[in-house]
N, C-alpha and C positions, 0 to 999 in steps of 0.2 A: 444707392443708384450707381451703376457701373458706367453708363454712358450718359453724358449730359453736355448740352451746348445751349447757348442763349442766342436767340434771334432778336435783333434790334432793327427796327424800320426807321430809316432816315429819309426825310423829305425836305426839299427846298421850299421855303415860304417866300414867294416873290414879294408879297406885301411888306413883310417885316425884314426881308433881305437876310434871313438866317436859315441855317440847317436846324431842323427839329427832329428829335429822336425819342422813340418810346418803344416799349416791349410788352407783349402779353406774358412773357416768361418771368419778368421781374416786376412785381407790384411796386408802384411808386416811381418808376423810371420815367422822367420827363426832363430832357435837357435840350438846350439850344446853343448854337455858336455861329460865329460869322463865317468860318471856313470848315470844310470837311475834316481837315487835319485837327483843328481845335475841337470839333465835335467828337472825334474819336477819343481824344484825351479826356474830355468831359464824361463820355459814356463809360470809359474804363474806371475813372475815379468814382462815379456815381454807383456803378454796379458793385465795386469793391465795398463801398460803404453800406449799400443796401444788403449785400450778402452777410456782412458782419451783423447788421441790425436784425435781419429777419431769419438768418440761418439758411442753409442751402445744402441738402444732402447730396454728396458726391464722393466717390472714391478716387477721383482723378487728381493728379498732382496739379493740373491746370484745368481751367474751365474755358473752352473755346467760346468766343463771342463772334457771331456772324452779323456784321453791319450791312444791311441791304439798303443801298442808297438809290434814290430816284430824283432826277431833276429834269424838268421839261425845258428844252431849249428850242427857240424858234428862229428861223432864218427868213429873210424877205424872199418873196416869190421872185425867181429869176425873170428878167424881162428879155425877150428875144427880139 
């Protein structure tokens, strides 16, 4: 495979107060962390381990990981 990248979806879980990440590109990826920065480190570590365990065909010297984050923030309605 010449071109490869991994897409990871990250969402904020209000109830648990953590970022949660998963990917349809890497079977078994499910990580969470308190901050987005910590989540990024957890995602990289988990993907590295999963690629070693499961194998991943690529001719690239590096595999790009796209972490797509979504967090809903609400503000109070302004009073006039």
